[in-house]
Wavefront OBJ file of the C-alpha trace (Angstrom):
o trace
v 10.991 -19.194 -7.387
v 11.106 -17.656 -3.920
v 14.800 -16.845 -4.530
v 14.270 -15.297 -7.977
v 14.603 -11.469 -7.966
v 11.372 -9.581 -8.540
v 12.899 -7.573 -11.378
v 14.474 -9.734 -14.060
v 17.329 -8.634 -16.342
v 16.165 -6.971 -19.541
v 15.355 -9.527 -22.212
v 14.564 -12.286 -19.687
v 11.091 -13.661 -18.994
v 9.541 -16.396 -16.841
v 6.961 -18.101 -19.084
v 6.905 -21.439 -17.286
v 6.205 -22.789 -13.817
v 6.096 -26.465 -12.894
v 3.273 -27.751 -10.651
v 3.701 -26.224 -7.205
v 4.745 -28.355 -4.261
v 3.152 -27.823 -0.824
v 3.927 -24.191 0.083
v 3.587 -24.555 3.860
v 6.367 -24.413 6.453
v 7.315 -27.363 8.644
v 7.876 -27.163 12.410
v 10.776 -29.316 13.605
v 11.379 -29.905 17.316
v 12.530 -32.733 19.566
v 10.471 -31.734 22.613
v 7.169 -30.182 21.456
v 4.576 -30.754 18.754
v 3.902 -27.130 17.831
v 5.006 -23.538 18.361
v 2.113 -23.072 20.777
v 3.477 -25.819 23.036
v 6.933 -24.253 23.442
v 7.582 -22.809 26.913
v 8.443 -19.142 27.377
v 12.073 -18.366 26.560
v 12.610 -21.335 24.256
v 14.840 -20.594 21.272
v 13.697 -20.927 17.649
v 16.405 -20.974 15.010
v 15.626 -19.289 11.696
v 17.505 -17.015 9.322
v 14.216 -15.928 7.703
v 12.937 -12.497 8.744
v 9.521 -13.550 7.452
v 9.415 -16.486 9.858
v 10.992 -14.536 12.717
v 8.456 -11.716 12.538
v 5.429 -14.029 12.385
v 6.699 -16.177 15.258
v 7.326 -13.168 17.522
v 4.026 -11.544 16.567
v 2.060 -14.594 17.720
v 4.423 -15.897 20.413
v 6.300 -12.891 21.882
v 7.562 -14.957 24.834
v 9.737 -17.055 22.526
v 13.240 -16.117 21.409
v 14.347 -16.267 17.776
v 17.983 -16.463 16.677
v 19.664 -16.767 13.278
v 20.224 -20.348 12.179
v 22.143 -20.651 8.923
v 23.445 -23.452 6.751
v 21.886 -26.072 4.514
v 19.068 -28.311 5.709
v 21.394 -30.976 7.079
v 23.472 -28.395 8.972
v 20.390 -26.838 10.562
v 19.025 -30.212 11.637
v 22.390 -31.115 13.154
v 22.426 -27.854 15.139
v 18.930 -28.644 16.385
v 19.943 -32.148 17.489
v 23.043 -30.721 19.198
v 20.871 -28.409 21.278
v 21.930 -25.104 19.720
v 18.204 -24.271 19.395
v 14.994 -25.854 20.649
v 13.167 -25.785 17.312
v 13.384 -24.590 13.731
v 11.173 -24.053 10.693
v 11.904 -25.228 7.148
v 9.998 -25.177 3.876
v 8.030 -28.399 3.528
v 8.643 -28.361 -0.235
v 12.399 -28.554 0.241
v 12.126 -31.396 2.737
v 9.887 -33.336 0.351
v 12.276 -32.862 -2.551
v 15.180 -34.018 -0.367
v 13.181 -37.038 0.887
v 13.604 -35.794 4.456
v 9.988 -35.468 5.607
v 10.672 -37.885 8.450
v 12.205 -34.910 10.277
v 8.911 -32.975 10.284
v 7.227 -32.688 13.682
v 4.145 -30.885 12.356
v 3.054 -28.739 9.416
v 2.136 -25.141 10.144
v -1.172 -23.893 8.806
v -1.310 -20.899 6.475
v -3.039 -18.972 9.276
v -0.106 -19.513 11.643
v 2.736 -19.035 9.159
v 2.170 -17.436 5.772
v 4.845 -18.646 3.306
v 7.363 -16.707 1.298
v 6.265 -15.417 -2.076
v 6.290 -18.304 -4.594
v 7.496 -20.825 -2.009
v 7.343 -24.364 -3.371
v 7.230 -23.260 -7.021
v 9.893 -23.903 -9.658
v 10.205 -21.576 -12.641
v 12.063 -21.783 -15.944
v 13.312 -18.560 -17.519
v 14.283 -17.881 -21.108
v 15.074 -15.012 -23.464
v 12.094 -12.904 -24.430
v 12.873 -13.263 -28.166
v 13.396 -17.045 -28.085
v 10.129 -18.228 -29.638
v 11.322 -21.801 -30.072
v 12.230 -22.157 -26.404
v 8.938 -20.575 -25.319
v 7.107 -23.156 -27.395
v 8.976 -25.958 -25.643
v 8.294 -24.440 -22.233
v 4.589 -24.022 -22.932
v 4.225 -27.811 -22.862
v 5.769 -27.908 -19.373
v 3.936 -24.932 -17.931
v 1.350 -25.426 -15.163
v -0.923 -22.433 -15.636
v -2.513 -22.515 -12.178
v 0.935 -22.251 -10.617
v 2.099 -19.568 -13.057
v -0.927 -17.415 -12.233
v -0.472 -17.851 -8.478
v 3.233 -17.024 -8.673
v 2.539 -13.937 -10.801
v -0.041 -12.731 -8.282
v 2.317 -13.157 -5.338
v 5.291 -11.609 -7.140
v 3.206 -8.591 -8.131
v 2.444 -8.126 -4.434
v 6.168 -8.443 -3.634
v 7.028 -5.789 -6.219
v 6.235 -3.095 -3.645
v 9.684 -3.631 -2.156
v 13.168 -2.795 -3.292
v 14.938 -6.031 -4.193
v 17.874 -5.288 -1.903
v 15.799 -4.759 1.223
v 15.582 -7.707 3.604
v 11.955 -7.357 4.592
v 9.398 -9.639 6.259
v 6.793 -10.116 3.549
v 4.637 -13.141 2.823
v 1.897 -14.042 0.376
v -0.084 -16.991 -0.886
v -2.543 -17.315 -3.775
v -4.446 -20.498 -4.523
v -7.591 -21.854 -6.129
v -10.324 -22.229 -3.515
v -13.131 -24.801 -3.416
v -15.296 -22.581 -5.615
v -12.614 -22.301 -8.291
v -11.818 -18.667 -7.479
v -8.449 -17.222 -6.506
v -8.022 -16.673 -2.783
v -5.082 -14.392 -1.890
v -3.565 -13.332 1.417
v -0.612 -11.003 1.855
v 1.385 -9.844 4.867
v 3.921 -7.119 5.619
v 5.668 -6.923 9.007
v 8.404 -5.250 10.962
v 11.491 -7.446 11.517
v 10.555 -8.275 15.131
v 6.836 -8.619 14.579
v 5.780 -5.520 16.518
v 3.596 -4.458 13.585
v 1.917 -6.719 11.080
v -0.324 -5.609 8.225
v -2.426 -8.163 6.373
v -4.850 -8.157 3.473
v -6.978 -10.691 1.597
v -8.544 -10.808 -1.852
v -10.884 -13.115 -3.762
v -11.436 -12.969 -7.506
v -11.386 -14.832 -10.815
v -8.661 -17.432 -11.241
v -7.118 -15.974 -14.383
v -3.601 -14.680 -14.974
v -4.462 -11.043 -15.710
v -7.037 -10.778 -12.927
v -4.613 -12.281 -10.415
v -1.809 -9.913 -11.389
v -4.204 -7.021 -10.751
v -5.215 -8.616 -7.460
v -1.600 -8.708 -6.281
v -1.088 -5.104 -7.374
v -4.237 -3.921 -5.592
v -3.216 -5.703 -2.379
v 0.212 -4.107 -2.672
v -1.277 -0.622 -2.845
v -3.499 -1.305 0.164
v -0.619 -2.338 2.411
v 1.516 0.506 1.094
v -1.162 2.938 2.273
v -1.579 1.184 5.623
v 2.132 1.012 6.396
v 3.057 4.496 5.188
v 6.342 5.754 3.704
v 8.296 5.522 6.987
v 7.463 1.893 7.760
v 11.044 0.783 7.094
v 14.200 2.812 6.895
v 15.359 0.538 4.053
v 12.019 0.394 2.291
v 11.724 1.802 -1.202
v 8.209 1.610 -2.615
v 8.137 0.476 -6.228
v 5.409 1.251 -8.759
l 1 2 3 4 5 6 7 8 9 10 11 12 13 14 15 16 17 18 19 20 21 22 23 24 25 26 27 28 29 30 31 32 33 34 35 36 37 38 39 40 41 42 43 44 45 46 47 48 49 50 51 52 53 54 55 56 57 58 59 60 61 62 63 64 65 66 67 68 69 70 71 72 73 74 75 76 77 78 79 80 81 82 83 84 85 86 87 88 89 90 91 92 93 94 95 96 97 98 99 100 101 102 103 104 105 106 107 108 109 110 111 112 113 114 115 116 117 118 119 120 121 122 123 124 125 126 127 128 129 130 131 132 133 134 135 136 137 138 139 140 141 142 143 144 145 146 147 148 149 150 151 152 153 154 155 156 157 158 159 160 161 162 163 164 165 166 167 168 169 170 171 172 173 174 175 176 177 178 179 180 181 182 183 184 185 186 187 188 189 190 191 192 193 194 195 196 197 198 199 200 201 202 203 204 205 206 207 208 209 210 211 212 213 214 215 216 217 218 219 220 221 222 223 224 225 226 227 228 229 230 231 232
């Protein structure tokens, strides 16, 4: 779901999400156990602006470079010494049965995930009642509500703008929805964050994401990014 455009083609809907896998990011390194242990000047490989900005915001002495390719290619580059460490989605590593490569798992406080990371969605035509009935039996409503909340927060941005934005909604120990969203500059010089708590219901969570979106829009201002186009 994290690769699905915010605005779907007309006549297409997303009525179904499967149970969400762990949404956290994994730290992978051959010489240290965490980002905090890396010496000044060490190189982190990541093609994700979201990860780059959060790393540099918390650890400005580190260097971040683009690291592209599939999971196997990135791990090979790490082993060959092209970079000292990298970050990958834990969900992807679990689904590939490659968790043995994980050095440690980053907390949500240290690295907020991409919108809908770890979630799988199934789309269908909006007028296909029979298919929607089939999908309703597969749908995991907790995940669908969380994904809708996060994607509503993401809707502040133009879909063509590569922008560091992160969000995570989940059911807390009291059964409520706990939401956190983040908007940053590409190199982490400015980071805006917001949190929300409210009822764990689809409509309430969509409103929660929208409200958080408006808050960060006001904080960041219209000139925050040259490529930014606020959406309403």
